C-alpha positions in Angstrom: 91.3 77.8 120.0 95.0 77.7 120.5 95.9 79.3 117.3 93.2 82.0 117.7 94.9 82.4 121.6 98.3 82.6 119.8 97.3 85.0 117.1 95.6 87.3 120.0 99.4 87.2 121.5 101.4 88.4 118.9 98.7 90.8 117.6 98.9 92.4 120.9 102.4 92.3 121.3 102.9 94.2 117.9 100.2 96.6 119.3 102.7 97.4 122.6 105.1 98.2 119.8 103.3 100.3 117.9 102.1 104.1 117.8 98.8 105.9 118.6 96.4 105.4 115.9 96.0 108.1 113.3 92.8 108.1 112.9 90.4 108.4 116.1 86.8 109.6 116.7 88.1 113.0 117.2 89.4 113.7 114.2 88.0 111.1 111.6 87.1 113.0 108.4 83.4 112.6 107.3 83.3 110.4 103.6 82.0 113.4 101.8 85.5 115.0 101.7 87.1 111.7 101.1 84.7 110.7 98.7 86.9 109.4 95.3 83.7 110.0 93.1 83.4 113.8 94.3 87.0 114.0 94.7 88.5 113.0 91.6 85.9 111.4 89.8 86.8 108.0 90.4 85.7 104.7 91.5 89.0 104.5 93.5 90.8 106.4 96.0 93.0 109.3 94.7 94.2 112.2 97.1 92.2 114.4 98.6 94.6 116.9 100.4 97.8 118.6 99.1 100.9 116.6 100.4 102.0 120.5 102.5 98.7 120.0 104.3 98.7 116.3 106.1 100.2 116.1 108.9 101.0 112.0 108.6 104.6 112.2 108.7 105.4 115.0 110.8 102.8 112.8 113.4 104.4 108.8 112.8 108.1 110.2 112.9 107.4 112.3 116.0 105.4 109.2 117.4 108.0 106.9 116.8 111.6 108.5 117.9 109.3 109.0 121.2 109.0 105.4 121.1 112.1 104.6 120.0 114.9 106.8 120.6 118.0 106.3 118.9 120.9 106.0 121.6 124.5 105.9 119.0 124.5 105.8 115.5 124.6 101.7 115.4 120.7 102.3 116.9 119.5 103.7 113.5 120.0 100.6 111.3 117.7 98.5 114.2 115.2 101.5 113.9 115.4 101.7 110.4 114.6 97.7 110.1 111.7 98.0 112.6 110.2 101.2 111.5 108.0 99.7 108.1 106.7 96.8 110.2 105.2 99.4 112.5 103.7 101.7 110.0 102.4 98.9 108.2 100.9 97.6 110.9 99.9 101.1 112.4 97.9 101.6 108.9 95.9 98.4 109.3 95.0 98.7 112.8 93.7 102.3 111.0 91.9 100.6 108.5 90.2 98.6 110.5 89.2 100.9 112.9 87.6 103.0 109.8 85.6 100.4 109.0 84.6 98.9 112.5 83.1 103.5 112.8 81.7 102.9 109.2 79.6 99.5 110.2 78.9 100.1 113.7 
């Protein structure tokens, strides 16, 4: 129980530092759109959109700049250290959301 409380507290902290989930109920895609068997005749995940069609980087960059605005040039290095970790957390949270939706 104590370890669970510590983990929940740490996850809550990370969530407070992360951007909004990129995949929500409003913008999720139908599985047929991304099904690797249909998109690229594969059993593994593959690109289903052209890079220029994906809004991911624009959305993530905008949200990170709002969440962590650079005050001066020295702040940029701090952001560069934190952003990859937050990006990974955001992706993991999106994956959990997809799994939750799929199995509930």
